[in-house]
N, C-alpha and C positions, 0 to 999 in steps of 0.2 A: 533445402527448400521444400515446402509442403505444397501439395496439390489438392484441390477440392474437385470432386467429380460428382456432378448432378445429372449427367446424361451420357449416352453413348458418344455423342459428339465431343464431349470433354475428354473422354478417354482416348478417342481416336486422335484428337489434336495433340495430346501429350506425346503419343508415339510418333505422329507425323512431324512434330516440330524438330526432332533430333536433339532436343535439350537433355534427354535422358538416354542412357545407353544400357542395353540389355547385358546382364552378366553372362559370361561365357558365350557371347553371341556367335563367334565363329565355330565353336564346338557344337553348339545346338544346331546351327544351320548345316554343318557337315553331316550330323546325324540325320537331320531331316532329308538330306539328299542321298542318303544311303540306298534307298530303293531305286533311285535313278542310276546309280552306279550298277546295280544289279540288272536293270533293264539293258544297259549297254553290254554288260557281260554276257547275258543269256542270249541276246539277239546276235551277238558276234559268233556264238557257238552254233547258231543255226546252219550257217554255211560250212562250218568246220566238220560237223558230224553227219552230213547228209549221206556220204558214201558208206559209212559204218552202219547207219540205221538201215539203209537200203539192203546191205548184205545180211544184217541180222534178221530182218523180217521179210526178206525176199520181195521188195517193193518194185513196182514199175514207175515210169516217169510221172504219171498223174498222181500216184500215191505219194511220191517224194515231194511234189509240189504241195500236196495237202499237209504233209508233215511240216513243211516249212511255214505254211500259212496259218496253221491251227493256233499257234501262240498269238498271232496277230488277232485272230477271232476272239480268243479269250481276253486279250487286252482291250479290244473294242467293247466287249460287254462290261468288263471291269471298269472301264473309264466312265461310262455314263452312269452306271450303278454307283460307282465310288464317288462320282461328283455329287450326286444327290445325297448320299448318306454322309458325305463330308459336311454338307450343310445341315443335315438332319440330326446327327448324333455327335458331331464335333470332330475336330482335327485329331486330337490325341487318341481317341478310340480307333479311328481309322488307321492311324499309323501302326497300331499293333495288329489289327485284323488283317491288313494286307500282307504283312510280313509272315504271319502264320499261314496264310494261303500259299504264299510263295514257297515257304519251307516244305509244306506238305506236297506241293506240286513237284518241287525239285527232287526230293528223295523218292517220291513215288515214280517219277520218270526214270530216275537212275536205276531202279530195281524192277522196272516193267519187264514182264515175260511174254507179252504179246503186243501187237500194234495198237489194239483198241485201248488197252490199259495205258500205253504210252501216250496216245492222243488225248485221253482224258486228263492225265496229269500235266501234260504240256500245256493244255488249254488252261488248267488251273494256275500254272506258272504265269501265263500271260495275263490272266485275270488279276493276279497279285500285283504285277507291275503296272497294269492299267489302273488299278485302284490307287496306286501310290502317287501318280503324277498330280491329280487334282489336289490332294491333301498337302503334298510337299510344297507346291508352289503357292497355294493359298496361305499356308503357314508362314512362308518366307515373306510374302507381300504384307502380311498383317503384323510382322515384327520389324519392318523396315520403315525408316523415316521417309517422308514424301520425296525428298530430293535424291534418294538413292534406290527407290523401289525398282525402277526399270533396270538399273545396274545389278541389283542383287538377284532378281529373278532370272536375268540373262545368263547367269553362271551355269544353269542346269545343263546346257548342251556340252559345256566343257567337262562337267562331271560325267555325263553320259559317254563321251568319248574316252574318258579315263577307264570306264568299265570295259570298253572294247580292247584297250591296250592291255589291261590286266588279263583279259581272256586270252589274247594271243600269246602273251608270255607264259601263262600257266599251261596252255596247250603245248607250247614248245617244250616246256619242262617235262610234261607227261610223255610226249613223244620221244624225247631224248633219253629218259631215265626209267620209265615204267613199262615200256613196250605194250601199249594198250590194245594193239590190233584193231579189230572192228568195234571194240568197246570204248573208244575215245569219247563218244557221246555220253556214256554212263559216267565217266570221270568228270566231264564238264558239268553235267547236271548235279552231281553230288557235291562238287566244289562250290557251285552256286548256292546250294542249300546250306552248306557250312558258313558261307559268307553272310547269308540271310539270318542265321542264328545270332551271329555277332551283332548285326544291325538291330535285331529285335531286343536283345539284352540291353544295348545302349539306349534304345528308345524308352524302354521300361524304366531305366534308372534316371535318365536326364530330362525327358520330355514332359512338358506341362501343357495344359490347354491354352489355346490362343485367347487372350483377354478380349480382343475385339469380337471374336465369335461369341464368347460368353455374354458380352454386353448386348450384342444384337439379338440374342435370344431372350433378353430380359433379366439375365443373372448379373446385374451390375455390381452387386456386393461381392460376388465371387470373382468377377473380373478385376475389381480393384485390389482384392487380396493377392491375386496372381501377379498383377502389375507391380505391387510392392515387393513380392518375392523375386520376380524376374529382373526388376530394374533397380532394386535396392533403394527405393525412394519412399518418402513419407506421402501417403495419399489417404484421403478419407472421403466417405460418402457425404454429400451435402444435398439435402432435399430428398428427392425421390430415389428409391432404391431399385427401380425397374420392375416390370411385371413380366411373367412368363408369356412368351410369344407363342402363337399357335403354330403347329407344325406345318412345314412347307408341303404343299401338294406337288408331286413330281411333275405332272404334265402342266400344271399352272406355272411352275418355275421355268420350264423350257419355253412355254408360250411367251412368258415375260421377256425372255432373251430376244424375241423377235417382235416385241412391241415397238411402238414408234420411238420410245426413248432410247432403246438399246439396239435397234434394228441394224443401223449402219455397221456398228462394230461386229455384230453377230454374223451378218452376211459376209463381211470381209473374212472373218475367221473360218467360216464354213467353206469358203472357196480355197483359201491358201493352205489350210491345214492338210487336206488330203492330197492336193496337187504336189506340194513340195515333198511330202512323204513318199510318193511314188518314185520320184527321182532319187531321193536319199537312200531308201531301202533297196531299190533296184541295183544300186552301185555298192553301197557300204557293206551290205551283208555278204556280197559275193566278191569282196576285195581279193581273197586268196585266188579265186578263179581268174579275175581280171589281171592280177600280177603274173599269174602263170602264163596267161595268153600273151601279155606284152613283153615279159622279160624271160620267159622259158626257164622258170625256176623249179627247184625241187620242193617237196611238201613243206619242210621246215623253213626253207628260205622264203617261200611265198607268205608264210605267217609273219616272218620277220619284216618283209616289205610292208605287209598290211599294218603291222604295229607302228612302223615308221610313218606311214601315211596318216594313221590316226592321231599322231602327235599334232598334225596340222589341224585336225578336227578339235583339238583341245585349244590350240592357239587362236583360232578364229573367234570363238566366243569370248576369250579373254580380251581381244581387241574390241569386240562389241561392247563389253562391259565398260571399257574405258571411254567410249565415244557415244553410247546410246543416249545418255542424259542430255548431251548437248546437241547431237544430230537429230534425235528423235527416231522412233521405230519405223515410221512411214518412209523417211528418206533412206534409212538403213536398208529397208526392204527393196527399194528402187535401185540403189547402188549395187547391192548383192545380185539382183536379178540380171542386170546388164552385164556384170562380170561373168556370171555363169553362162550366159548366152555366148559370150566370146570364147570361153574355155571349151564348151561343148562343140562349137564350130571348129576350133583348132584340133580337137581330138577326132572329130568325125570326117573332116575334109583333107587331112594330111595322111600320108602313108610313109612307111619305112622311116619312122622317126628315130633319131639316135636315142639310146636308152635314157640318157640324162634329160632329154627334152620330154619324152613320154612320162618319165618319173615326175618332172616338174609340173606338167599339165595335170596329172592325177592329183598331186599334192595341192595344186592351186584350186582345182575343183572342190576338193574337200574343205579347204580353207575358206573360200568365198561362200560356199553353201552354209557352213556353220557360223560364218560371220553374220549372216543376215536371215535369209528365208528359212533356214533350218530351225533355229531356236525361236523365231518370232511368234509363231502361233501360240505356243505355250506361255512364253514370256508375256505376250500382249494380252492373252486371255486372263492371266492372273492379276493384271492391273487395270482391266477394263470393266470389271463388275464389282459392286459393293459386296460386303461380307455375307449378307443374307443369301445371295445367289452366286457367290464367287466359286464355290465348289462345283455347282451346276454348270457355270460358264466354262471353267477350265476342263471339267469333265466332257462337255460337249466338244470343245476343241480337240481334246485327246481322243475322243471317239472318232472324230473325222480324220485325225492323223492315222488311226489304226485302219480305217477304210483304205487310205492310201498305202499303208504298210502292206496290207493283204494283196492289193493290186501289184505293188512293186515286187513282192516276193514271188508272185506267180509270173509276173511279166518277164523278168530278166532271164531266167533259164530258157524260156521259149524264144525270146527275141535274140538271145545270144546264139542259140542253136540254129535258128532259121535265117537270120539276117547278118550275123557276124557282129563283132564288137563295135566296129566303127559306125555301122548303120544304126546300132542300138543307141550310141551317143547322139546321133542326129535325131533319132526318133524322140529322145528325151528333151529336145529343145522346146517342145510344147509347154513344158513345166515352167521354166523361168519366164516365158512369154506371157502365159496366162497370169502368173503371179505379178509381173510388172504391170500389166493392164489393170489388174485388180487394185493395186496400190494407187495407180493414177486416177482411177475412177472414184474410189471411196476415200473420203477425207479424214477419217478418224485418226487421231493421235492421242494416246493416253498419257504420254510423259508430261508430268507437271500438273495433272488434274487430280483433285481431291475426291477420288471415287467413293470412298467410304462415307463421306458426308453427302453423297448424292441421293441416298435412299429417301423415299418419301412415303407418306401415308397411303397414296394411291398404289405404290408398289406393294406395300404390305397387304392391302386388300386383294391385289391381283394374285399373289402366290398362295393365299389361303381361301380364296373363293371357290 
């Protein structure tokens, strides 16, 4: 069957229809998500390496908190910068740039000889993964048919959880066989750099630019050529060939996110993104500490418990993928918030729980968080904005998540030390309550909406004015 393409809308409709199938779709999507695995891996190692870093550089409590949070700061900066440049220079170039940054940061951190050098390279690692989120989810959304966009972008949380599991098992191996002593954090950073090299090579070999992004930039002829190569179809230009669009102005693009047309979805994402991240990173990064507190385990066993818990962080998003297209993202967020409230109440108001009950509650917390409010900010942002500002929109959501990440990383050690674990769980109740109210107040639901054909001439004027 041959296709004639005379406009961006024609090309978008071909992909949205689902009548064509991308060659090596699952392989390409897996490579696109490689940076998100690294994000999970490297954030898991934050809690693992704190004691060794402290011993190596002679740090006090406030310095340790800074070490933990600095990668979140780098990711915050990388998210908004990466979101803008994802729209400006394209998805494929950003895929390579962010991996190069991560590789340099990882190996630089592994061989750091003072705390300032370590802070610099750890921030660079954070910037690398912060850059990766907007481009990865934009890329996936733009290669998915309309009826499965929500499902496909929702897988990212499961992939991120897999990164945590990989980290725990690799650290168990290093502890058991390599006797790292206080240098465990060096091994963790170096292994992460090696994984990033593999991702970079695969991206260089297999990745091509998003045809939807090319078309929205005015490169319709190039977009059709990649469409033919990626999907193995007959397609040809009919009529206009597109004209080069003016470059997006960064502040104009962000301003457009909060214009009347996009305001509801942007406000919703601005609220839920940092709030849910406070809860998630306050708990998930410090799982080895939590398991040691609840189950009185040794070092290796606490990592084994943490790895088992993270399996539930993989299962939650898989269930979300199965139901999100029918249930919708709004209802999924509401259900998840209510369940989290119940679990946190159970953890905070009960004492002397049997081990199997405490284990079940922590596992359930991770499952219901990653089922809904955890992945929703990034999943929702990637399908809430058209291609011309999709990177900026996902970058904005990712930046807000990193704001919450920094608070969560700072919050838990102090809350745990001063209030105890149970009271910390009760304090975190404000998170699902705020998220629940936000979903009830704002009515935005992106599932089933043809976002890429939503772009208008007024929008074009706004981002280039």
